[in-house]
C-alpha positions in Angstrom: 82.6 52.6 66.9 84.5 54.4 68.8 84.5 57.9 70.5 86.8 61.0 70.2 87.7 62.9 73.2 89.7 66.4 72.9 91.8 67.4 76.1 92.8 71.0 75.3 94.9 73.8 77.2 93.3 77.2 77.3 93.8 80.8 78.4 91.2 82.6 80.0 90.9 84.6 76.6 90.7 81.4 74.7 94.6 80.9 73.6 95.9 77.3 73.3 99.1 78.2 71.5 102.3 77.1 73.3 101.3 76.1 76.9 104.1 74.0 77.4 107.1 75.9 76.6 108.7 79.2 75.3 110.0 77.5 72.1 107.4 75.2 71.7 105.5 77.4 68.6 106.4 80.9 68.4 104.7 81.6 64.8 102.8 84.7 64.4 105.5 85.9 67.0 104.3 84.9 69.9 106.6 85.2 72.7 104.4 83.9 75.6 105.1 80.1 75.5 104.7 78.1 78.3 102.3 79.8 79.9 100.6 76.8 81.8 104.0 75.9 83.6 103.4 77.8 86.7 99.8 76.3 87.4 101.1 72.5 86.6 100.1 71.4 90.4 99.4 68.1 91.9 95.6 68.3 91.0 96.4 69.1 87.9 98.6 66.0 87.2 96.1 63.7 88.9 93.2 64.6 86.5 95.9 64.4 83.5 96.9 60.8 84.9 93.2 59.9 85.2 92.6 60.8 81.5 95.3 58.6 80.4 93.8 55.7 82.1 91.2 55.5 79.6 92.5 55.6 75.7 92.6 52.8 73.4 94.3 55.1 70.6 95.5 58.6 70.0 94.7 60.9 66.8 97.5 64.0 66.8 98.0 66.9 64.5 101.3 67.0 62.8 102.7 69.7 65.3 101.4 68.0 68.5 103.0 64.8 67.3 106.2 66.1 66.5 106.6 67.6 70.1 105.4 64.2 71.4 107.5 61.6 69.1 110.2 63.8 69.9 109.9 63.4 74.0 108.0 60.6 75.1 109.9 57.6 73.4 112.9 58.7 75.6 110.6 59.0 78.8 108.8 56.2 79.4 108.3 55.5 83.3 107.1 52.3 84.3 103.7 52.8 86.1 103.1 56.2 84.5 100.0 56.0 82.5 101.0 59.1 80.2 104.1 57.8 78.8 103.1 53.9 79.0 100.0 54.8 77.2 101.5 57.1 75.0 104.2 54.9 73.7 102.4 51.2 73.6 98.7 52.5 72.1 98.2 52.8 68.4 98.8 56.4 67.1 97.4 58.2 64.3 99.2 61.4 62.9 96.5 63.8 60.3 98.6 65.1 58.1 99.3 65.6 54.0 102.4 66.9 54.6 104.1 64.2 56.6 105.8 61.2 54.6 107.3 58.8 57.4 106.6 58.3 61.3 109.4 56.9 63.6 107.3 56.5 66.5 106.5 53.1 67.0 103.0 52.4 66.4 101.9 55.4 64.3 100.0 55.4 61.3 99.9 58.9 58.9 96.5 59.8 57.7 96.7 61.7 54.8 94.3 62.7 51.9 90.6 63.6 53.5 91.0 64.0 56.9 87.6 64.3 57.8 86.7 60.9 56.0 89.7 59.5 57.6 89.0 60.3 60.8 85.1 59.0 60.8 86.6 55.6 59.3 88.8 55.7 62.3 86.0 55.9 64.5 84.2 53.9 63.0 86.7 51.3 62.8 88.4 52.0 66.4 86.4 50.8 69.9 86.8 52.2 72.7 88.2 56.0 73.3 90.2 57.5 71.0 91.7 60.8 72.6 93.3 64.0 71.0 95.7 66.2 73.1 96.4 69.7 71.8 96.5 69.7 68.3 94.1 72.3 67.9 94.1 72.9 64.1 92.7 69.3 63.6 90.0 69.8 66.4 88.8 73.1 64.8 88.3 70.9 61.4 87.0 68.1 63.5 84.8 70.1 65.4 83.4 71.4 62.1 82.2 68.1 61.4 80.8 66.8 64.7 83.4 64.2 65.1 84.7 65.1 68.7 82.2 63.4 71.3 84.2 65.0 74.7 86.3 67.9 75.4 87.7 68.5 78.3 88.8 72.0 78.7 91.7 73.0 81.2 90.8 76.7 81.5 93.9 78.2 82.9 93.8 81.9 85.1 95.9 84.0 82.7 94.8 86.2 80.2 97.5 86.9 77.2 96.2 89.3 74.6 97.5 87.6 71.7 98.0 84.2 70.0 95.9 81.2 68.5 92.4 80.4 69.6 90.6 77.2 69.5 87.2 79.1 68.8 87.7 81.4 66.4 85.6 83.4 64.3 83.7 81.3 61.9 83.6 78.1 64.1 80.3 76.5 63.3 77.6 77.0 66.1 77.5 73.8 68.8 75.8 73.1 71.9 77.6 70.9 74.7 76.4 69.8 77.8 78.8 69.9 81.0 79.4 66.5 82.5 82.0 67.6 84.9 83.6 70.7 86.5 86.5 70.9 89.1 89.2 73.5 90.0 92.8 73.0 90.9 94.3 74.7 93.9 96.4 76.8 91.6 93.1 77.7 89.8 92.5 75.7 87.0 89.0 75.1 86.3 88.6 71.8 83.9 85.5 71.9 82.4 84.4 68.5 80.6 81.4 68.5 77.7 79.5 66.4 75.8 78.8 66.8 72.4 74.8 67.8 72.5 73.8 69.3 68.7 72.8 72.9 67.4 72.5 75.8 69.9 68.8 76.5 71.0 67.8 80.4 70.8 65.1 82.5 73.5 64.5 85.6 74.6 64.7 87.5 77.8 62.1 90.0 76.8 
């Protein structure tokens, strides 16, 4: 059985929308796309490269899949773990609207996505990685299907945009297993799923 990890970029106020460019996702009138770019230093890229050394497959939501599929097949660099792994390994895109996927090695998961992802974990060895895909991640978090989270928290408050942990998220406890900071101020937290929260009183 495989494990499922999520790598997600967040602002200090929890926004995940359009981290990579101004036109990446303007839904809801969001006009601050590309907010991670000024902080992408060597420390940050080093950690990203380390993450991409481990996957055996990728799971993506439709929007993230379309962004990746429009870029990475034309930008593979020998020796680069990000481009080589994304282009070579199996990719699964969870979508009930996508009817075809041209990126080599892609399988569309449709229907009951929760059941499809649970089955994917059962039949896949090693680490299945999700990058971005926050809408899908929210659904999977609600069913305890994400085992590990790498949350890259950038030192910026946006004040608007879609948030990963919105009101109504399932109460869930995690265990911190890794913490580092980059020279530009990105705090990288790695969490493992621990179950339900426990409660107490200081009184």
